[in-house]
N, C-alpha and C positions, 0 to 999 in steps of 0.2 A: 238375893236382890241387892244391888248396889245403888245407893242414893248419893248423887253428886250435887253439891250446892253450886250455884252460879254466883256472880257478883250482884245479882238482883235478889233482894230479900224474898224468900218463898218460892222462887222459880227453881224447880228441881229437875235434874235429868235422872231418869230411872233406867237402870240396866238390869233387866230380869235375868235370873239364872236359867240358862237354856240347857236342856238335856237332850243330846242327840246321839244317834247311832245309825247303823246302816238302813234302818227303816224310815228315818226322818228325824223329827225333833218334837219336843214337848216343852212348854213353859207355862207358868202361872202368870197370866197377864195382870191380874189384880187380886190381892188378898188383903182385905181390910185390916186384919190383925198386923200384918207385916208393915203396912203403912203407918199404923198407930205406933208400932214399936220404933219406927223411924222418926216419930214426932209429928207425923202428918195425919190429921184426922178430919174427915169430912164425910158427909152422907150423900153419896151419889144417888140422884133420883131420875136421871134421864140419860139415855145413850143415843148418840147420833152417828150416822154413817153417811159419807158422801163419796162419789166417784167423779173423777175429773180427768180430762185428757191433757196431754203434754202442752206446756206453755200457759195453762190456765193459772191465773192469779186470783185468789179469793181473799177478801179482807180489805182493810183491817177492821174487824168487828168487835164490839163489846156490848154488854148489857149493863144498864145503869142500876144502881141501888134503888130500892131495897132488894132487888133480885139479880145483883151481879153474880157471875158464875166463876167458880173454880173449874178448870177443865183438865182432864188427863187425856193427852193425845197420843195415838199410835197409828202406824200405817200397816194395813193388811196386805196390800200389794203395791209395788212400785216404790218410787222415791219422791219425797217432797223436801222443799226448804221451808221449815216452819219458822214463822217470824212473830215476835211479840214486841209491843211497845208499852213501857211502863207509864201509866197515867196517874199514879199515886203521887200527889204533890209533896207528901211528907218523906219521900224517899230520895236518896242521892242519885238514883237512876231515873228520876222523873224525866220523861220525854226522850229516853234513850231506847234503842232497839237491841234485840238479841235474836240471833238466828242459829238454826241447827238443822242439819240434814237428818231426817227420819226416814227409815225405809223398812220394807218387809224383811230385808236381809239383816240389817243391824238390830232390829227389834227394840231399839231405844224408844222410850216414852218421855214425854215432856209434861210435867205438872205445872200448870199455869194458874197462879192464884188470882183471886178477884182483883180488879183494878188494872188489868192489862187489856190492850187491844190485841187481837189475834188474826193472823192470816197465814196463807201458804201459797207457794208456787209449785207446780208439778214439773219435775225434772225428767221423769221417765215417760214412756209412751202413754201411760195412764197410771192412775193411782187411786187406791181406796183408802180412805181415812176413817178411823173410828175414834170417837171420844166420849168420855163420860163427863157429865155436868152435875154439880151439886145444887143446882136450882133449875127450875123450869124456865122455858123460853117464853118471854112475854114480848110480842111484837111492838107494843107501845113503849117499851123500855130499851129497844134496840138503838145502838149508836154506832158510829164508825168514823174513820179517818181515811183520807185519800191515800191509797196505796203508794203512789209515786210522789208524795209530798216532798218538795225540795228540802224542807227543814229536817226531814228524817233521813234522806239520801240512802234508802235501803237498796241494796243490790239483791234483787230477786233471782239472779242467775238465769233470767229469761230476757232476751232482747226486747226492747219496746216495740219493734216492728213485728215481732212474732207473738207477743203477749195476747192472751184472750181474757178480757175483763168484762164483767157485766156492766150494763149501763148504770145500774144502781150503785155499784162500787166506784165507777168513774165519776159519779155525781156527789160523792161524799166530800165534806169540807176538809180543808187542810188543817194541820195541827193548830196553827195560830188562830184559826177561825172556829175551832171546835169549843163547845162549852164543856169544860172538864171540871166544873165546880163541885160536882157530886162525888168525886173520888178523894 
């Protein structure tokens, strides 16, 4: 396993060791001991999986403290553009975004620490996303930021005329109108 640091504190790109031959491939998608050896320790308590069609944009979502979540994202089928926004006021990357293509083919994983908003767009015909969380989901602590906020200027790699976004996500506040006092 190769752990790559980004310019965002705690945001890590994980490249698993893949063992392939004429039959296919095998890789260990998560081994707690290896993450601990890399200086990353958390206790995952919930696994989530979603499927979406091409041009779907989901996000930007987060959960507020005391139940903010660290997430380990990977793609089981298809390709997505995974996007995060740093909401931690004490970081030099506050209000900045980071994006990375994750796919079933590249098998790259993204470890997103607490204090980030998260979303993704589907670049393939469909995609299945799997992620581990280190805290449970509490609907009353859910928050979000408008995916197409002009302040963030995120390129989702999906044209606005073809994007498929839920009414809930379209109704989220922009970054400047969001209460981020809890991070």
